N, CA, C and O of each residue as an XYZ file, in Angstrom:
384
protein
N      53.342    -14.478    -37.268
C      52.379    -15.372    -36.667
C      52.977    -15.927    -35.369
O      54.096    -16.440    -35.361
N      52.229    -15.820    -34.292
C      52.666    -16.314    -32.993
C      52.537    -17.839    -32.942
O      51.816    -18.447    -33.734
N      53.246    -18.430    -32.003
C      53.263    -19.884    -31.879
C      51.870    -20.469    -31.619
O      51.499    -21.437    -32.282
N      51.076    -19.918    -30.674
C      49.731    -20.489    -30.476
C      48.847    -20.405    -31.727
O      48.047    -21.305    -31.981
N      48.989    -19.344    -32.495
C      48.213    -19.228    -33.737
C      48.667    -20.262    -34.750
O      47.849    -20.830    -35.474
N      49.976    -20.510    -34.804
C      50.513    -21.521    -35.708
C      49.979    -22.908    -35.351
O      49.566    -23.672    -36.224
N      49.995    -23.214    -34.069
C      49.482    -24.514    -33.614
C      47.993    -24.633    -33.924
O      47.537    -25.698    -34.341
N      47.246    -23.581    -33.731
C      45.818    -23.586    -34.032
C      45.573    -23.802    -35.521
O      44.653    -24.525    -35.904
N      46.385    -23.183    -36.350
C      46.251    -23.354    -37.800
C      46.585    -24.792    -38.223
O      45.867    -25.388    -39.026
N      47.652    -25.331    -37.691
C      48.026    -26.714    -38.000
C      46.932    -27.675    -37.543
O      46.594    -28.622    -38.253
N      46.387    -27.432    -36.367
C      45.310    -28.265    -35.847
C      44.090    -28.223    -36.763
O      43.467    -29.254    -37.018
N      43.749    -27.033    -37.256
C      42.595    -26.896    -38.152
C      42.818    -27.643    -39.457
O      41.883    -28.222    -40.009
N      44.054    -27.634    -39.956
C      44.346    -28.328    -41.213
C      44.345    -29.838    -41.007
O      43.752    -30.573    -41.798
N      45.001    -30.300    -39.957
C      45.134    -31.743    -39.726
C      43.789    -32.377    -39.372
O      43.453    -33.439    -39.896
N      43.022    -31.743    -38.495
C      41.759    -32.315    -38.045
C      40.564    -31.626    -38.692
O      39.499    -31.531    -38.081
N      40.725    -31.157    -39.892
C      39.655    -30.491    -40.611
C      38.641    -31.463    -41.181
O      38.649    -32.654    -40.867
N      37.778    -30.939    -42.015
C      36.700    -31.726    -42.603
C      37.237    -32.866    -43.462
O      36.650    -33.948    -43.483
N      38.331    -32.642    -44.164
C      38.894    -33.687    -45.020
C      39.313    -34.919    -44.240
O      39.027    -36.044    -44.651
N      39.991    -34.716    -43.116
C      40.427    -35.845    -42.294
C      39.235    -36.567    -41.686
O      39.217    -37.796    -41.622
N      38.249    -35.817    -41.243
C      37.067    -36.440    -40.653
C      36.306    -37.263    -41.689
O      35.861    -38.373    -41.395
N      36.156    -36.727    -42.893
C      35.483    -37.481    -43.951
C      36.290    -38.721    -44.338
O      35.717    -39.773    -44.619
N      37.617    -38.598    -44.352
C      38.468    -39.742    -44.658
C      38.287    -40.853    -43.622
O      38.176    -42.023    -43.988
N      38.257    -40.501    -42.340
C      38.096    -41.506    -41.287
C      36.724    -42.175    -41.345
O      36.618    -43.395    -41.221
N      35.681    -41.378    -41.534
C      34.333    -41.945    -41.626
C      34.204    -42.798    -42.887
O      33.603    -43.872    -42.854
N      34.762    -42.324    -43.989
C      34.714    -43.087    -45.232
C      35.466    -44.404    -45.136
O      35.009    -45.422    -45.657
N      36.608    -44.391    -44.478
C      37.367    -45.630    -44.292
C      36.579    -46.624    -43.451
O      36.542    -47.814    -43.764
N      35.949    -46.141    -42.387
C      35.120    -47.016    -41.559
C      33.955    -47.603    -42.326
O      33.653    -48.789    -42.194
N      33.288    -46.768    -43.140
C      32.166    -47.253    -43.946
C      32.644    -48.258    -44.993
O      32.003    -49.287    -45.204
N      33.766    -47.966    -45.648
C      34.303    -48.883    -46.650
C      34.633    -50.239    -46.034
O      34.267    -51.278    -46.584
N      35.324    -50.234    -44.893
C      35.702    -51.504    -44.260
C      34.484    -52.262    -43.750
O      34.458    -53.492    -43.784
N      33.473    -51.532    -43.278
C      32.248    -52.194    -42.835
C      31.563    -52.880    -44.010
O      31.118    -54.021    -43.892
N      31.478    -52.193    -45.134
C      30.871    -52.796    -46.320
C      31.718    -53.944    -46.862
O      31.188    -54.986    -47.247
N      33.022    -53.752    -46.889
C      33.930    -54.752    -47.456
C      33.919    -56.058    -46.663
O      34.038    -57.137    -47.243
N      33.777    -55.964    -45.345
C      33.766    -57.173    -44.516
C      32.368    -57.742    -44.330
O      32.185    -58.704    -43.584
N      31.385    -57.159    -44.999
C      30.029    -57.711    -44.924
C      29.346    -57.455    -43.597
O      28.586    -58.301    -43.125
N      29.598    -56.311    -42.983
C      28.960    -55.919    -41.721
C      29.239    -56.915    -40.592
O      28.387    -57.126    -39.729
N      30.415    -57.520    -40.591
C      30.737    -58.505    -39.552
C      30.688    -57.921    -38.156
O      30.240    -58.586    -37.222
N      31.141    -56.689    -37.999
C      31.153    -56.101    -36.659
C      29.749    -55.962    -36.101
O      29.554    -56.070    -34.891
N      28.791    -55.729    -36.940
C      27.406    -55.592    -36.471
C      26.696    -56.931    -36.473
O      25.840    -57.174    -35.622
N      27.033    -57.809    -37.412
C      26.364    -59.102    -37.501
C      26.668    -59.988    -36.300
O      25.786    -60.684    -35.798
N      27.902    -59.960    -35.847
C      28.314    -60.846    -34.757
C      28.308    -60.173    -33.391
O      28.711    -60.787    -32.404
N      27.863    -58.934    -33.315
C      27.832    -58.242    -32.027
C      26.915    -58.928    -31.014
O      27.339    -59.107    -29.872
N      25.685    -59.324    -31.358
C      24.858    -60.023    -30.358
C      25.496    -61.319    -29.857
O      25.416    -61.640    -28.671
N      26.128    -62.059    -30.770
C      26.790    -63.308    -30.364
C      27.949    -63.023    -29.407
O      28.135    -63.734    -28.420
N      28.727    -61.978    -29.707
C      29.861    -61.638    -28.853
C      29.388    -61.186    -27.475
O      29.947    -61.594    -26.456
N      28.362    -60.346    -27.446
C      27.851    -59.877    -26.153
C      27.261    -61.038    -25.352
O      27.418    -61.109    -24.133
N      26.585    -61.940    -26.048
C      26.024    -63.105    -25.367
C      27.091    -64.016    -24.797
O      26.930    -64.561    -23.705
N      28.184    -64.185    -25.534
C      29.241    -65.076    -25.039
C      30.008    -64.454    -23.876
O      30.608    -65.174    -23.079
N      29.994    -63.134    -23.772
C      30.712    -62.477    -22.687
C      29.866    -62.370    -21.430
O      30.358    -62.603    -20.326
N      28.597    -62.019    -21.592
C      27.777    -61.698    -20.429
C      26.755    -62.766    -20.051
O      25.942    -62.532    -19.157
N      26.767    -63.910    -20.691
C      25.835    -64.972    -20.305
C      26.343    -65.654    -19.036
O      27.536    -65.600    -18.740
N      25.443    -66.296    -18.282
C      25.890    -67.013    -17.075
C      26.916    -68.095    -17.389
O      27.773    -68.403    -16.561
N      26.829    -68.666    -18.578
C      27.785    -69.695    -18.985
C      29.189    -69.135    -19.161
O      30.168    -69.877    -19.079
N      29.298    -67.812    -19.406
C      30.612    -67.218    -19.668
C      31.472    -67.153    -18.416
O      32.677    -66.919    -18.514
N      30.894    -67.351    -17.261
C      31.672    -67.315    -16.032
C      32.323    -68.661    -15.725
O      33.103    -68.785    -14.781
N      31.993    -69.667    -16.536
C      32.616    -70.970    -16.361
C      33.996    -70.956    -17.008
O      34.191    -70.365    -18.071
N      34.917    -71.590    -16.377
C      36.286    -71.643    -16.893
C      36.350    -72.546    -18.124
O      35.650    -73.554    -18.215
N      37.191    -72.164    -19.046
C      37.405    -72.987    -20.238
C      38.550    -73.953    -19.963
O      39.033    -74.050    -18.835
N      38.979    -74.662    -20.991
C      40.057    -75.643    -20.828
C      41.355    -74.976    -20.378
O      42.157    -75.590    -19.674
N      41.562    -73.732    -20.779
C      42.805    -73.052    -20.395
C      42.683    -72.359    -19.040
O      43.666    -71.808    -18.547
N      41.494    -72.376    -18.428
C      41.334    -71.827    -17.089
C      40.903    -70.373    -17.026
O      40.900    -69.783    -15.946
N      40.540    -69.780    -18.152
C      40.129    -68.385    -18.174
C      38.762    -68.293    -18.841
O      38.555    -68.856    -19.916
N      37.826    -67.583    -18.206
C      36.504    -67.416    -18.801
C      36.545    -66.301    -19.842
O      37.467    -65.486    -19.827
N      35.565    -66.248    -20.747
C      35.540    -65.169    -21.738
C      35.471    -63.783    -21.105
O      36.103    -62.847    -21.596
N      34.718    -63.643    -20.032
C      34.618    -62.356    -19.355
C      35.956    -61.956    -18.730
O      36.348    -60.791    -18.796
N      36.646    -62.902    -18.136
C      37.958    -62.611    -17.556
C      38.963    -62.204    -18.626
O      39.773    -61.302    -18.407
N      38.917    -62.860    -19.777
C      39.862    -62.501    -20.839
C      39.559    -61.109    -21.393
O      40.483    -60.367    -21.725
N      38.282    -60.744    -21.496
C      37.928    -59.397    -21.944
C      38.422    -58.356    -20.947
O      39.011    -57.351    -21.343
N      38.189    -58.584    -19.675
C      38.609    -57.614    -18.659
C      40.138    -57.505    -18.594
O      40.668    -56.418    -18.365
N      40.837    -58.605    -18.789
C      42.293    -58.567    -18.793
C      42.812    -57.774    -19.991
O      43.754    -56.992    -19.865
N      42.197    -57.981    -21.143
C      42.615    -57.237    -22.334
C      42.348    -55.744    -22.166
O      43.184    -54.921    -22.538
N      41.194    -55.391    -21.611
C      40.895    -53.979    -21.380
C      41.845    -53.363    -20.362
O      42.318    -52.242    -20.548
N      42.123    -54.086    -19.298
C      43.028    -53.567    -18.276
C      44.432    -53.365    -18.839
O      45.091    -52.370    -18.534
N      44.883    -54.303    -19.652
C      46.219    -54.175    -20.233
C      46.290    -52.996    -21.189
O      47.278    -52.261    -21.209
N      45.244    -52.818    -21.977
C      45.242    -51.731    -22.958
C      45.123    -50.368    -22.283
O      45.938    -49.477    -22.523
N      44.132    -50.215    -21.460
C      43.893    -48.920    -20.831
C      44.939    -48.589    -19.777
O      45.396    -47.449    -19.696
N      45.317    -49.557    -18.980
C      46.290    -49.309    -17.930
C      47.660    -48.957    -18.475
O      48.303    -48.023    -17.998
N      48.105    -49.700    -19.468
C      49.416    -49.430    -20.051
C      49.442    -48.059    -20.709
O      50.414    -47.318    -20.566
N      48.387    -47.723    -21.425
C      48.332    -46.418    -22.083
C      48.334    -45.277    -21.096
O      48.997    -44.264    -21.321
N      47.611    -45.420    -20.017
C      47.572    -44.358    -19.014
C      48.922    -44.199    -18.324
O      49.383    -43.077    -18.115
N      49.548    -45.291    -17.977
C      50.848    -45.204    -17.304
C      51.918    -44.642    -18.220
O      52.706    -43.787    -17.819
N      51.941    -45.127    -19.453
C      52.948    -44.643    -20.389
C      52.713    -43.176    -20.741
O      53.666    -42.414    -20.897
N      51.453    -42.783    -20.866
C      51.149    -41.384    -21.178
C      51.557    -40.433    -20.087
O      52.121    -39.374    -20.361
N      51.280    -40.796    -18.846
C      51.640    -39.935    -17.721
C      53.149    -39.852    -17.570
O      53.687    -38.766    -17.353
N      53.836    -40.973    -17.682
C      55.289    -40.937    -17.523
C      55.951    -40.166    -18.666
O      56.929    -39.452    -18.446
N      55.428    -40.304    -19.876
C      55.981    -39.553    -20.995
C      55.748    -38.063    -20.818
O      56.629    -37.257    -21.119
N      54.567    -37.687    -20.332
C      54.289    -36.265    -20.090
C      55.208    -35.697    -19.015
O      55.673    -34.563    -19.128
N      55.465    -36.471    -17.988
C      56.376    -36.017    -16.930
C      57.790    -35.809    -17.462
O      58.437    -34.812    -17.142
N      58.267    -36.750    -18.272
C      59.628    -36.644    -18.791
C      59.751    -35.481    -19.761
O      60.719    -34.723    -19.706
N      58.770    -35.338    -20.651
C      58.861    -34.297    -21.688
C      58.559    -32.899    -21.164
O      59.264    -31.943    -21.489
N      57.499    -32.781    -20.344
C      57.058    -31.447    -19.967
C      57.207    -31.093    -18.519
O      56.916    -29.959    -18.138
N      57.648    -32.014    -17.693
C      57.777    -31.722    -16.267
C      56.433    -31.841    -15.574
O      55.446    -32.232    -16.196
N      56.384    -31.507    -14.288
C      55.152    -31.674    -13.516
C      53.998    -30.812    -14.025
O      52.837    -31.162    -13.816
N      54.290    -29.699    -14.684
C      53.228    -28.842    -15.194
C      52.447    -29.486    -16.338
O      51.333    -29.055    -16.635
N      53.004    -30.501    -16.980
C      52.332    -31.162    -18.091
C      51.138    -31.972    -17.621
O      50.203    -32.209    -18.386
N      51.165    -32.392    -16.377
C      50.046    -33.198    -15.865
C      48.887    -32.305    -15.546
O      47.843    -32.783    -15.102
């Protein structure tokens, strides 16, 4: 068995139907277990972020919209930078 075929076989086993059903089942279980909180409070969360009142500064000096954008920037930016630098170190310029 050649290396690409081996990788393809491992990929099929790891990301097969069993793993997908496990992930969907875990999400459904947690949604039921927490009483649909993610869906119940979604309108309130969206309203607190995107309402005109959300642009007003709070006692700590940061609005809800600013804190959301900062959290997204930190998460996405750090992941992108770390991923690119790791790919460069491990695989060289061809990895990009």
